[in-house]
LUMVEXTOR-315777 format. One record per atom (N, C-alpha, C, CB): atom name; chain; residue number from 1; x, y, z; residue in one letter. Coordinates in steps of 0.02 Angstrom, whole numbers, plus 50000, padded with zeros to 5 digits. Atoms other than C-alpha are relative to their C-alpha. Glycine has a CB too. Layout:
N
@atomo CA&cadena A&num NUM&px X&py Y&pz Z&residuo a .
...
# end
This chain:
92
@atomo N&cadena A&num 1&px 50043&py 49937&pz 50003&residuo m .
@atomo CA&cadena A&num 1&px 49998&py 50003&pz 49999&residuo m .
@atomo C&cadena A&num 1&px 50051&py 50058&pz 50001&residuo m .
@atomo CB&cadena A&num 1&px 49947&py 50005&pz 50066&residuo m .
@atomo N&cadena A&num 2&px 49965&py 49936&pz 50013&residuo a .
@atomo CA&cadena A&num 2&px 50071&py 50168&pz 49948&residuo a .
@atomo C&cadena A&num 2&px 49963&py 50062&pz 50020&residuo a .
@atomo CB&cadena A&num 2&px 50015&py 50005&pz 49928&residuo a .
@atomo N&cadena A&num 3&px 50026&py 49945&pz 49977&residuo a .
@atomo CA&cadena A&num 3&px 50049&py 50332&pz 50019&residuo a .
@atomo C&cadena A&num 3&px 50044&py 50062&pz 49989&residuo a .
@atomo CB&cadena A&num 3&px 49984&py 49989&pz 50067&residuo a .
@atomo N&cadena A&num 4&px 49950&py 49948&pz 50001&residuo r .
@atomo CA&cadena A&num 4&px 50116&py 50506&pz 50014&residuo r .
@atomo C&cadena A&num 4&px 49982&py 50049&pz 50053&residuo r .
@atomo CB&cadena A&num 4&px 50005&py 50034&pz 49933&residuo r .
@atomo N&cadena A&num 5&px 50011&py 49954&pz 49939&residuo i .
@atomo CA&cadena A&num 5&px 50150&py 50639&pz 50148&residuo i .
@atomo C&cadena A&num 5&px 50011&py 50070&pz 49974&residuo i .
@atomo CB&cadena A&num 5&px 50052&py 49983&pz 50063&residuo i .
@atomo N&cadena A&num 6&px 49986&py 49937&pz 50032&residuo f .
@atomo CA&cadena A&num 6&px 50135&py 50817&pz 50110&residuo f .
@atomo C&cadena A&num 6&px 49977&py 50049&pz 50054&residuo f .
@atomo CB&cadena A&num 6&px 49963&py 50010&pz 49928&residuo f .
@atomo N&cadena A&num 7&px 50020&py 49946&pz 49959&residuo r .
@atomo CA&cadena A&num 7&px 50108&py 50979&pz 50207&residuo r .
@atomo C&cadena A&num 7&px 49943&py 50039&pz 49973&residuo r .
@atomo CB&cadena A&num 7&px 50054&py 50042&pz 50011&residuo r .
@atomo N&cadena A&num 8&px 50067&py 49962&pz 50023&residuo e .
@atomo CA&cadena A&num 8&px 49931&py 51064&pz 50203&residuo e .
@atomo C&cadena A&num 8&px 50016&py 50072&pz 49978&residuo e .
@atomo CB&cadena A&num 8&px 49944&py 50004&pz 50062&residuo e .
@atomo N&cadena A&num 9&px 49995&py 49933&pz 50024&residuo d .
@atomo CA&cadena A&num 9&px 49932&py 51227&pz 50107&residuo d .
@atomo C&cadena A&num 9&px 49947&py 50049&pz 50033&residuo d .
@atomo CB&cadena A&num 9&px 49993&py 49998&pz 49925&residuo d .
@atomo N&cadena A&num 10&px 50060&py 49950&pz 49971&residuo k .
@atomo CA&cadena A&num 10&px 49833&py 51385&pz 50156&residuo k .
@atomo C&cadena A&num 10&px 49939&py 50000&pz 49958&residuo k .
@atomo CB&cadena A&num 10&px 50023&py 50078&pz 50004&residuo k .
@atomo N&cadena A&num 11&px 50057&py 50008&pz 50034&residuo n .
@atomo CA&cadena A&num 11&px 49661&py 51383&pz 50115&residuo n .
@atomo C&cadena A&num 11&px 49988&py 50060&pz 49957&residuo n .
@atomo CB&cadena A&num 11&px 49946&py 49987&pz 50044&residuo n .
@atomo N&cadena A&num 12&px 50007&py 49936&pz 50043&residuo a .
@atomo CA&cadena A&num 12&px 49631&py 51499&pz 49964&residuo a .
@atomo C&cadena A&num 12&px 49940&py 50042&pz 50011&residuo a .
@atomo CB&cadena A&num 12&px 49999&py 49982&pz 49928&residuo a .
@atomo N&cadena A&num 13&px 50060&py 49954&pz 49984&residuo m .
@atomo CA&cadena A&num 13&px 49460&py 51565&pz 50029&residuo m .
@atomo C&cadena A&num 13&px 50006&py 50034&pz 50053&residuo m .
@atomo CB&cadena A&num 13&px 49940&py 49969&pz 50007&residuo m .
@atomo N&cadena A&num 14&px 49989&py 49959&pz 49937&residuo q .
@atomo CA&cadena A&num 14&px 49537&py 51629&pz 50185&residuo q .
@atomo C&cadena A&num 14&px 50067&py 50029&pz 49999&residuo q .
@atomo CB&cadena A&num 14&px 49991&py 49959&pz 50064&residuo q .
@atomo N&cadena A&num 15&px 49926&py 49976&pz 49994&residuo s .
@atomo CA&cadena A&num 15&px 49683&py 51744&pz 50228&residuo s .
@atomo C&cadena A&num 15&px 50041&py 49970&pz 50057&residuo s .
@atomo CB&cadena A&num 15&px 50002&py 50075&pz 50010&residuo s .
@atomo N&cadena A&num 16&px 49959&py 50026&pz 49940&residuo g .
@atomo CA&cadena A&num 16&px 49723&py 51664&pz 50390&residuo g .
@atomo C&cadena A&num 16&px 50040&py 49935&pz 49986&residuo g .
@atomo CB&cadena A&num 16&px 49952&py 49987&pz 50061&residuo g .
@atomo N&cadena A&num 17&px 49955&py 50064&pz 50013&residuo k .
@atomo CA&cadena A&num 17&px 49859&py 51531&pz 50405&residuo k .
@atomo C&cadena A&num 17&px 49991&py 49947&pz 50053&residuo k .
@atomo CB&cadena A&num 17&px 50078&py 50018&pz 50000&residuo k .
@atomo N&cadena A&num 18&px 50013&py 50050&pz 49953&residuo a .
@atomo CA&cadena A&num 18&px 49773&py 51412&pz 50535&residuo a .
@atomo C&cadena A&num 18&px 50002&py 49931&pz 49971&residuo a .
@atomo CB&cadena A&num 18&px 49937&py 50012&pz 50032&residuo a .
@atomo N&cadena A&num 19&px 50002&py 50059&pz 50024&residuo r .
@atomo CA&cadena A&num 19&px 49804&py 51231&pz 50512&residuo r .
@atomo C&cadena A&num 19&px 50049&py 49989&pz 49936&residuo r .
@atomo CB&cadena A&num 19&px 49931&py 49987&pz 49987&residuo r .
@atomo N&cadena A&num 20&px 49959&py 50012&pz 50057&residuo t .
@atomo CA&cadena A&num 20&px 49944&py 51256&pz 50385&residuo t .
@atomo C&cadena A&num 20&px 50062&py 49966&pz 50016&residuo t .
@atomo CB&cadena A&num 20&px 50014&py 50061&pz 49968&residuo t .
@atomo N&cadena A&num 21&px 49941&py 50037&pz 49980&residuo g .
@atomo CA&cadena A&num 21&px 50085&py 51173&pz 50484&residuo g .
@atomo C&cadena A&num 21&px 49996&py 49922&pz 50004&residuo g .
@atomo CB&cadena A&num 21&px 50019&py 50025&pz 50064&residuo g .
@atomo N&cadena A&num 22&px 50015&py 50072&pz 49994&residuo r .
@atomo CA&cadena A&num 22&px 50002&py 51001&pz 50481&residuo r .
@atomo C&cadena A&num 22&px 50021&py 49968&pz 49943&residuo r .
@atomo CB&cadena A&num 22&px 49929&py 49986&pz 50012&residuo r .
@atomo N&cadena A&num 23&px 49975&py 50045&pz 50058&residuo w .
@atomo CA&cadena A&num 23&px 50069&py 50856&pz 50384&residuo w .
@atomo C&cadena A&num 23&px 49951&py 49946&pz 49989&residuo w .
@atomo CB&cadena A&num 23&px 50072&py 49966&pz 50015&residuo w .
@atomo N&cadena A&num 24&px 50056&py 50044&pz 50013&residuo v .
@atomo CA&cadena A&num 24&px 49951&py 50743&pz 50302&residuo v .
@atomo C&cadena A&num 24&px 50023&py 49935&pz 49960&residuo v .
@atomo CB&cadena A&num 24&px 49945&py 50040&pz 49961&residuo v .
@atomo N&cadena A&num 25&px 49986&py 50064&pz 50036&residuo l .
@atomo CA&cadena A&num 25&px 49968&py 50556&pz 50252&residuo l .
@atomo C&cadena A&num 25&px 49937&py 49978&pz 49956&residuo l .
@atomo CB&cadena A&num 25&px 50018&py 49942&pz 50052&residuo l .
@atomo N&cadena A&num 26&px 50053&py 50018&pz 50040&residuo e .
@atomo CA&cadena A&num 26&px 49855&py 50517&pz 50111&residuo e .
@atomo C&cadena A&num 26&px 50010&py 49938&pz 49958&residuo e .
@atomo CB&cadena A&num 26&px 49984&py 50054&pz 49960&residuo e .
@atomo N&cadena A&num 27&px 49985&py 50067&pz 50029&residuo h .
@atomo CA&cadena A&num 27&px 49840&py 50343&pz 50040&residuo h .
@atomo C&cadena A&num 27&px 49989&py 50006&pz 49918&residuo h .
@atomo CB&cadena A&num 27&px 49947&py 49941&pz 50036&residuo h .
@atomo N&cadena A&num 28&px 50005&py 49999&pz 50069&residuo e .
@atomo CA&cadena A&num 28&px 49862&py 50326&pz 49844&residuo e .
@atomo C&cadena A&num 28&px 49952&py 49944&pz 49980&residuo e .
@atomo CB&cadena A&num 28&px 50069&py 49992&pz 49968&residuo e .
@atomo N&cadena A&num 29&px 50054&py 50047&pz 50030&residuo s .
@atomo CA&cadena A&num 29&px 49727&py 50230&pz 49744&residuo s .
@atomo C&cadena A&num 29&px 50038&py 49946&pz 49976&residuo s .
@atomo CB&cadena A&num 29&px 49954&py 50031&pz 49941&residuo s .
@atomo N&cadena A&num 30&px 49972&py 50060&pz 50022&residuo g .
@atomo CA&cadena A&num 30&px 49776&py 50049&pz 49717&residuo g .
@atomo C&cadena A&num 30&px 49970&py 49974&pz 49933&residuo g .
@atomo CB&cadena A&num 30&px 49992&py 49951&pz 50053&residuo g .
@atomo N&cadena A&num 31&px 50031&py 50031&pz 50058&residuo s .
@atomo CA&cadena A&num 31&px 49652&py 50016&pz 49574&residuo s .
@atomo C&cadena A&num 31&px 49968&py 50061&pz 49956&residuo s .
@atomo CB&cadena A&num 31&px 49944&py 49944&pz 50025&residuo s .
@atomo N&cadena A&num 32&px 50021&py 49953&pz 50056&residuo r .
@atomo CA&cadena A&num 32&px 49583&py 50114&pz 49421&residuo r .
@atomo C&cadena A&num 32&px 49937&py 50031&pz 50021&residuo r .
@atomo CB&cadena A&num 32&px 49990&py 49963&pz 49928&residuo r .
@atomo N&cadena A&num 33&px 50083&py 49964&pz 49993&residuo r .
@atomo CA&cadena A&num 33&px 49433&py 50235&pz 49445&residuo r .
@atomo C&cadena A&num 33&px 49967&py 49985&pz 49931&residuo r .
@atomo CB&cadena A&num 33&px 49999&py 50098&pz 50013&residuo r .
@atomo N&cadena A&num 34&px 50035&py 50015&pz 50060&residuo r .
@atomo CA&cadena A&num 34&px 49296&py 50197&pz 49327&residuo r .
@atomo C&cadena A&num 34&px 49934&py 50041&pz 50009&residuo r .
@atomo CB&cadena A&num 34&px 49989&py 49919&pz 49990&residuo r .
@atomo N&cadena A&num 35&px 50064&py 49964&pz 50006&residuo p .
@atomo CA&cadena A&num 35&px 49143&py 50298&pz 49274&residuo p .
@atomo C&cadena A&num 35&px 49939&py 49959&pz 50035&residuo p .
@atomo CB&cadena A&num 35&px 49985&py 50012&pz 49920&residuo p .
@atomo N&cadena A&num 36&px 50065&py 50036&pz 49981&residuo d .
@atomo CA&cadena A&num 36&px 48974&py 50251&pz 49355&residuo d .
@atomo C&cadena A&num 36&px 49954&py 50007&pz 49935&residuo d .
@atomo CB&cadena A&num 36&px 49962&py 50036&pz 50070&residuo d .
@atomo N&cadena A&num 37&px 50042&py 50000&pz 50064&residuo p .
@atomo CA&cadena A&num 37&px 48857&py 50198&pz 49207&residuo p .
@atomo C&cadena A&num 37&px 49938&py 50054&pz 50011&residuo p .
@atomo CB&cadena A&num 37&px 49969&py 49919&pz 49983&residuo p .
@atomo N&cadena A&num 38&px 50064&py 49968&pz 49990&residuo l .
@atomo CA&cadena A&num 38&px 48707&py 50286&pz 49281&residuo l .
@atomo C&cadena A&num 38&px 50009&py 50084&pz 50001&residuo l .
@atomo CB&cadena A&num 38&px 49967&py 49970&pz 50071&residuo l .
@atomo N&cadena A&num 39&px 49983&py 49931&pz 49988&residuo m .
@atomo CA&cadena A&num 39&px 48773&py 50456&pz 49348&residuo m .
@atomo C&cadena A&num 39&px 50064&py 50029&pz 49959&residuo m .
@atomo CB&cadena A&num 39&px 50012&py 50007&pz 50077&residuo m .
@atomo N&cadena A&num 40&px 49946&py 49977&pz 50035&residuo g .
@atomo CA&cadena A&num 40&px 48938&py 50467&pz 49259&residuo g .
@atomo C&cadena A&num 40&px 50062&py 50022&pz 50048&residuo g .
@atomo CB&cadena A&num 40&px 49975&py 50055&pz 49957&residuo g .
@atomo N&cadena A&num 41&px 49940&py 49977&pz 49950&residuo w .
@atomo CA&cadena A&num 41&px 49046&py 50506&pz 49424&residuo w .
@atomo C&cadena A&num 41&px 50044&py 49948&pz 49996&residuo w .
@atomo CB&cadena A&num 41&px 49980&py 50012&pz 50078&residuo w .
@atomo N&cadena A&num 42&px 49944&py 50050&pz 50001&residuo s .
@atomo CA&cadena A&num 42&px 49208&py 50418&pz 49433&residuo s .
@atomo C&cadena A&num 42&px 50014&py 49979&pz 50075&residuo s .
@atomo CB&cadena A&num 42&px 50069&py 50033&pz 49963&residuo s .
@atomo N&cadena A&num 43&px 49986&py 50032&pz 49939&residuo g .
@atomo CA&cadena A&num 43&px 49239&py 50303&pz 49573&residuo g .
@atomo C&cadena A&num 43&px 50027&py 49932&pz 49999&residuo g .
@atomo CB&cadena A&num 43&px 49944&py 49999&pz 50037&residuo g .
@atomo N&cadena A&num 44&px 49966&py 50077&pz 49995&residuo g .
@atomo CA&cadena A&num 44&px 49324&py 50136&pz 49640&residuo g .
@atomo C&cadena A&num 44&px 49988&py 49969&pz 50056&residuo g .
@atomo CB&cadena A&num 44&px 50074&py 49995&pz 49994&residuo g .
@atomo N&cadena A&num 45&px 50025&py 50034&pz 49936&residuo a .
@atomo CA&cadena A&num 45&px 49309&py 50013&pz 49757&residuo a .
@atomo C&cadena A&num 45&px 50052&py 50002&pz 50062&residuo a .
@atomo CB&cadena A&num 45&px 49983&py 49923&pz 49983&residuo a .
@atomo N&cadena A&num 46&px 49950&py 49993&pz 49949&residuo d .
@atomo CA&cadena A&num 46&px 49468&py 50066&pz 49855&residuo d .
@atomo C&cadena A&num 46&px 49979&py 50058&pz 50056&residuo d .
@atomo CB&cadena A&num 46&px 50071&py 50018&pz 49963&residuo d .
@atomo N&cadena A&num 47&px 50029&py 49952&pz 49956&residuo t .
@atomo CA&cadena A&num 47&px 49405&py 50150&pz 50011&residuo t .
@atomo C&cadena A&num 47&px 50059&py 50032&pz 50043&residuo t .
@atomo CB&cadena A&num 47&px 49945&py 49964&pz 50046&residuo t .
@atomo N&cadena A&num 48&px 49937&py 49968&pz 49961&residuo q .
@atomo CA&cadena A&num 48&px 49584&py 50191&pz 50083&residuo q .
@atomo C&cadena A&num 48&px 50009&py 50074&pz 49981&residuo q .
@atomo CB&cadena A&num 48&px 50071&py 49959&pz 49982&residuo q .
@atomo N&cadena A&num 49&px 49992&py 49929&pz 50012&residuo t .
@atomo CA&cadena A&num 49&px 49588&py 50343&pz 49981&residuo t .
@atomo C&cadena A&num 49&px 49959&py 50052&pz 50020&residuo t .
@atomo CB&cadena A&num 49&px 50004&py 50007&pz 49944&residuo t .
@atomo N&cadena A&num 50&px 50037&py 49954&pz 49961&residuo q .
@atomo CA&cadena A&num 50&px 49456&py 50420&pz 50077&residuo q .
@atomo C&cadena A&num 50&px 50025&py 50019&pz 50072&residuo q .
@atomo CB&cadena A&num 50&px 49936&py 49974&pz 50004&residuo q .
@atomo N&cadena A&num 51&px 49959&py 49994&pz 49936&residuo v .
@atomo CA&cadena A&num 51&px 49573&py 50414&pz 50233&residuo v .
@atomo C&cadena A&num 51&px 50047&py 50050&pz 49998&residuo v .
@atomo CB&cadena A&num 51&px 50035&py 49941&pz 50016&residuo v .
@atomo N&cadena A&num 52&px 49953&py 49954&pz 49991&residuo l .
@atomo CA&cadena A&num 52&px 49670&py 50565&pz 50276&residuo l .
@atomo C&cadena A&num 52&px 50024&py 50011&pz 50069&residuo l .
@atomo CB&cadena A&num 52&px 49978&py 50056&pz 49975&residuo l .
@atomo N&cadena A&num 53&px 49970&py 49999&pz 49930&residuo l .
@atomo CA&cadena A&num 53&px 49785&py 50566&pz 50434&residuo l .
@atomo C&cadena A&num 53&px 50026&py 50059&pz 50006&residuo l .
@atomo CB&cadena A&num 53&px 50052&py 49950&pz 50017&residuo l .
@atomo N&cadena A&num 54&px 49962&py 49942&pz 49983&residuo t .
@atomo CA&cadena A&num 54&px 49853&py 50722&pz 50507&residuo t .
@atomo C&cadena A&num 54&px 50040&py 49990&pz 50054&residuo t .
@atomo CB&cadena A&num 54&px 49960&py 50053&pz 50011&residuo t .
@atomo N&cadena A&num 55&px 49949&py 50006&pz 49942&residuo f .
@atomo CA&cadena A&num 55&px 50011&py 50735&pz 50611&residuo f .
@atomo C&cadena A&num 55&px 50028&py 50069&pz 50000&residuo f .
@atomo CB&cadena A&num 55&px 50059&py 49941&pz 49990&residuo f .
@atomo N&cadena A&num 56&px 49971&py 49935&pz 49994&residuo p .
@atomo CA&cadena A&num 56&px 50095&py 50883&pz 50690&residuo p .
@atomo C&cadena A&num 56&px 50072&py 50017&pz 49972&residuo p .
@atomo CB&cadena A&num 56&px 50001&py 50012&pz 50067&residuo p .
@atomo N&cadena A&num 57&px 49936&py 49988&pz 50031&residuo s .
@atomo CA&cadena A&num 57&px 50267&py 50851&pz 50616&residuo s .
@atomo C&cadena A&num 57&px 50011&py 49956&pz 49941&residuo s .
@atomo CB&cadena A&num 57&px 50055&py 49991&pz 50049&residuo s .
@atomo N&cadena A&num 58&px 49976&py 50050&pz 50045&residuo l .
@atomo CA&cadena A&num 58&px 50349&py 50765&pz 50474&residuo l .
@atomo C&cadena A&num 58&px 50029&py 49928&pz 50025&residuo l .
@atomo CB&cadena A&num 58&px 50050&py 50033&pz 49963&residuo l .
@atomo N&cadena A&num 59&px 49967&py 50057&pz 49965&residuo e .
@atomo CA&cadena A&num 59&px 50443&py 50645&pz 50586&residuo e .
@atomo C&cadena A&num 59&px 49945&py 49951&pz 50030&residuo e .
@atomo CB&cadena A&num 59&px 50048&py 50027&pz 50058&residuo e .
@atomo N&cadena A&num 60&px 50055&py 50046&pz 49974&residuo a .
@atomo CA&cadena A&num 60&px 50283&py 50587&pz 50666&residuo a .
@atomo C&cadena A&num 60&px 49960&py 49963&pz 49944&residuo a .
@atomo CB&cadena A&num 60&px 49948&py 50042&pz 50043&residuo a .
@atomo N&cadena A&num 61&px 50036&py 50023&pz 50060&residuo a .
@atomo CA&cadena A&num 61&px 50199&py 50555&pz 50496&residuo a .
@atomo C&cadena A&num 61&px 50052&py 49936&pz 49973&residuo a .
@atomo CB&cadena A&num 61&px 49989&py 50068&pz 49941&residuo a .
@atomo N&cadena A&num 62&px 49951&py 50062&pz 50021&residuo k .
@atomo CA&cadena A&num 62&px 50364&py 50453&pz 50443&residuo k .
@atomo C&cadena A&num 62&px 49994&py 49942&pz 50046&residuo k .
@atomo CB&cadena A&num 62&px 50078&py 50020&pz 50001&residuo k .
@atomo N&cadena A&num 63&px 50001&py 50047&pz 49951&residuo a .
@atomo CA&cadena A&num 63&px 50360&py 50362&pz 50603&residuo a .
@atomo C&cadena A&num 63&px 49938&py 49950&pz 49998&residuo a .
@atomo CB&cadena A&num 63&px 50003&py 50036&pz 50062&residuo a .
@atomo N&cadena A&num 64&px 50059&py 50034&pz 50006&residuo y .
@atomo CA&cadena A&num 64&px 50179&py 50313&pz 50579&residuo y .
@atomo C&cadena A&num 64&px 50002&py 49951&pz 49941&residuo y .
@atomo CB&cadena A&num 64&px 49944&py 50047&pz 49995&residuo y .
@atomo N&cadena A&num 65&px 50000&py 50030&pz 50059&residuo a .
@atomo CA&cadena A&num 65&px 50201&py 50251&pz 50402&residuo a .
@atomo C&cadena A&num 65&px 50054&py 49936&pz 50006&residuo a .
@atomo CB&cadena A&num 65&px 50017&py 50055&pz 49944&residuo a .
@atomo N&cadena A&num 66&px 49957&py 50054&pz 49979&residuo e .
@atomo CA&cadena A&num 66&px 50351&py 50142&pz 50459&residuo e .
@atomo C&cadena A&num 66&px 49979&py 49955&pz 50040&residuo e .
@atomo CB&cadena A&num 66&px 50051&py 50018&pz 50026&residuo e .
@atomo N&cadena A&num 67&px 50024&py 50048&pz 49951&residuo r .
@atomo CA&cadena A&num 67&px 50270&py 50067&pz 50602&residuo r .
@atomo C&cadena A&num 67&px 49939&py 49964&pz 49971&residuo r .
@atomo CB&cadena A&num 67&px 49983&py 50036&pz 50066&residuo r .
@atomo N&cadena A&num 68&px 50048&py 50040&pz 50031&residuo e .
@atomo CA&cadena A&num 68&px 50121&py 50017&pz 50497&residuo e .
@atomo C&cadena A&num 68&px 50006&py 49969&pz 49938&residuo e .
@atomo CB&cadena A&num 68&px 49951&py 50030&pz 49996&residuo e .
@atomo N&cadena A&num 69&px 49983&py 50037&pz 50062&residuo g .
@atomo CA&cadena A&num 69&px 50214&py 49958&pz 50350&residuo g .
@atomo C&cadena A&num 69&px 49976&py 50033&pz 49935&residuo g .
@atomo CB&cadena A&num 69&px 49972&py 49931&pz 50004&residuo g .
@atomo N&cadena A&num 70&px 50024&py 49967&pz 50064&residuo i .
@atomo CA&cadena A&num 70&px 50157&py 50090&pz 50228&residuo i .
@atomo C&cadena A&num 70&px 50056&py 50035&pz 49960&residuo i .
@atomo CB&cadena A&num 70&px 49945&py 50053&pz 50018&residuo i .
@atomo N&cadena A&num 71&px 49939&py 49979&pz 50041&residuo d .
@atomo CA&cadena A&num 71&px 50274&py 50126&pz 50087&residuo d .
@atomo C&cadena A&num 71&px 49976&py 50076&pz 49980&residuo d .
@atomo CB&cadena A&num 71&px 50017&py 49946&pz 49927&residuo d .
@atomo N&cadena A&num 72&px 50017&py 49929&pz 50002&residuo a .
@atomo CA&cadena A&num 72&px 50265&py 50324&pz 50100&residuo a .
@atomo C&cadena A&num 72&px 50050&py 50038&pz 49963&residuo a .
@atomo CB&cadena A&num 72&px 49993&py 50028&pz 50068&residuo a .
@atomo N&cadena A&num 73&px 49955&py 49945&pz 50036&residuo h .
@atomo CA&cadena A&num 73&px 50351&py 50464&pz 49991&residuo h .
@atomo C&cadena A&num 73&px 49982&py 50067&pz 50025&residuo h .
@atomo CB&cadena A&num 73&px 49992&py 50000&pz 49919&residuo h .
@atomo N&cadena A&num 74&px 50009&py 49935&pz 49964&residuo v .
@atomo CA&cadena A&num 74&px 50369&py 50636&pz 50053&residuo v .
@atomo C&cadena A&num 74&px 49998&py 50047&pz 49935&residuo v .
@atomo CB&cadena A&num 74&px 50065&py 50020&pz 50060&residuo v .
@atomo N&cadena A&num 75&px 50004&py 49953&pz 50057&residuo v .
@atomo CA&cadena A&num 75&px 50310&py 50774&pz 49932&residuo v .
@atomo C&cadena A&num 75&px 50022&py 50077&pz 50035&residuo v .
@atomo CB&cadena A&num 75&px 49916&py 49998&pz 49964&residuo v .
@atomo N&cadena A&num 76&px 49978&py 49934&pz 49966&residuo p .
@atomo CA&cadena A&num 76&px 50415&py 50935&pz 49985&residuo p .
@atomo C&cadena A&num 76&px 49948&py 50055&pz 49985&residuo p .
@atomo CB&cadena A&num 76&px 50073&py 50024&pz 49973&residuo p .
@atomo N&cadena A&num 77&px 50042&py 49947&pz 50005&residuo p .
@atomo CA&cadena A&num 77&px 50319&py 51093&pz 50020&residuo p .
@atomo C&cadena A&num 77&px 50027&py 50050&pz 49947&residuo p .
@atomo CB&cadena A&num 77&px 49992&py 50031&pz 50066&residuo p .
@atomo N&cadena A&num 78&px 49979&py 49951&pz 50047&residuo a .
@atomo CA&cadena A&num 78&px 50317&py 51225&pz 49890&residuo a .
@atomo C&cadena A&num 78&px 50012&py 50068&pz 50034&residuo a .
@atomo CB&cadena A&num 78&px 49948&py 50007&pz 49945&residuo a .
@atomo N&cadena A&num 79&px 49980&py 49944&pz 49966&residuo d .
@atomo CA&cadena A&num 79&px 50405&py 51382&pz 49926&residuo d .
@atomo C&cadena A&num 79&px 49943&py 50059&pz 49983&residuo d .
@atomo CB&cadena A&num 79&px 50077&py 50019&pz 49976&residuo d .
@atomo N&cadena A&num 80&px 50044&py 49946&pz 50009&residuo r .
@atomo CA&cadena A&num 80&px 50290&py 51538&pz 49954&residuo r .
@atomo C&cadena A&num 80&px 50030&py 50056&pz 49970&residuo r .
@atomo CB&cadena A&num 80&px 49971&py 50018&pz 50059&residuo r .
@atomo N&cadena A&num 81&px 49972&py 49951&pz 50033&residuo k .
@atomo CA&cadena A&num 81&px 50320&py 51682&pz 49842&residuo k .
@atomo C&cadena A&num 81&px 49944&py 50056&pz 50015&residuo k .
@atomo CB&cadena A&num 81&px 50015&py 49981&pz 49922&residuo k .
@atomo N&cadena A&num 82&px 50044&py 49941&pz 49982&residuo l .
@atomo CA&cadena A&num 82&px 50249&py 51852&pz 49907&residuo l .
@atomo C&cadena A&num 82&px 50007&py 50055&pz 49945&residuo l .
@atomo CB&cadena A&num 82&px 50020&py 50030&pz 50073&residuo l .
@atomo N&cadena A&num 83&px 49999&py 49947&pz 50037&residuo k .
@atomo CA&cadena A&num 83&px 50200&py 51984&pz 49796&residuo k .
@atomo C&cadena A&num 83&px 49982&py 50063&pz 50026&residuo k .
@atomo CB&cadena A&num 83&px 49967&py 49988&pz 49952&residuo k .
@atomo N&cadena A&num 84&px 50000&py 49944&pz 49967&residuo l .
@atomo CA&cadena A&num 84&px 50226&py 52141&pz 49873&residuo l .
@atomo C&cadena A&num 84&px 49989&py 50065&pz 49957&residuo l .
@atomo CB&cadena A&num 84&px 50059&py 50001&pz 50034&residuo l .
@atomo N&cadena A&num 85&px 50016&py 49931&pz 50048&residuo q .
@atomo CA&cadena A&num 85&px 50150&py 52307&pz 49800&residuo q .
@atomo C&cadena A&num 85&px 49952&py 50037&pz 50053&residuo q .
@atomo CB&cadena A&num 85&px 49953&py 49982&pz 49914&residuo q .
@atomo N&cadena A&num 86&px 50025&py 49952&pz 49961&residuo s .
@atomo CA&cadena A&num 86&px 50076&py 52456&pz 49874&residuo s .
@atomo C&cadena A&num 86&px 49927&py 50013&pz 49973&residuo s .
@atomo CB&cadena A&num 86&px 50046&py 50061&pz 49999&residuo s .
@atomo N&cadena A&num 87&px 50072&py 49986&pz 50021&residuo y .
@atomo CA&cadena A&num 87&px 49892&py 52515&pz 49861&residuo y .
@atomo C&cadena A&num 87&px 49997&py 50052&pz 49937&residuo y .
@atomo CB&cadena A&num 87&px 49959&py 50031&pz 50064&residuo y .
@atomo N&cadena A&num 88&px 49999&py 49956&pz 50053&residuo a .
@atomo CA&cadena A&num 88&px 49942&py 52650&pz 49741&residuo a .
@atomo C&cadena A&num 88&px 50015&py 49969&pz 49928&residuo a .
@atomo CB&cadena A&num 88&px 50048&py 50052&pz 50018&residuo a .
@atomo N&cadena A&num 89&px 49980&py 50035&pz 50062&residuo d .
@atomo CA&cadena A&num 89&px 50001&py 52526&pz 49613&residuo d .
@atomo C&cadena A&num 89&px 49934&py 49970&pz 49961&residuo d .
@atomo CB&cadena A&num 89&px 50054&py 49940&pz 50019&residuo d .
@atomo N&cadena A&num 90&px 50063&py 50019&pz 50028&residuo n .
@atomo CA&cadena A&num 90&px 49819&py 52474&pz 49583&residuo n .
@atomo C&cadena A&num 90&px 49973&py 50059&pz 49946&residuo n .
@atomo CB&cadena A&num 90&px 49949&py 49988&pz 50062&residuo n .
@atomo N&cadena A&num 91&px 50028&py 49941&pz 50041&residuo f .
@atomo CA&cadena A&num 91&px 49792&py 52647&pz 49497&residuo f .
@atomo C&cadena A&num 91&px 50047&py 50021&pz 49939&residuo f .
@atomo CB&cadena A&num 91&px 49991&py 50065&pz 50049&residuo f .
@atomo N&cadena A&num 92&px 49964&py 49986&pz 50054&residuo r .
@atomo CA&cadena A&num 92&px 49933&py 52640&pz 49371&residuo r .
@atomo C&cadena A&num 92&px 49991&py 49970&pz 49933&residuo r .
@atomo CB&cadena A&num 92&px 50055&py 49989&pz 50016&residuo r .
# end
């Protein structure tokens, strides 16, 4: 069973940074997703993809994956790029 460990990003709908330091372990799908013939939604029989585990640090997430025998890879967090501008730049 494979999984990926990544750090949660800031919610795009809010300006706050709450819950951005948490690390998430997300299981990867082991089977192909197929469209439902009636509704057309894509789905599969793998229920592990619905499970998201959060951890306070990367080391805790790695330790859990190793203890449970999960083959996990770490996705490094993206660097934040700030676009600094003044209010007067809106009128140029």
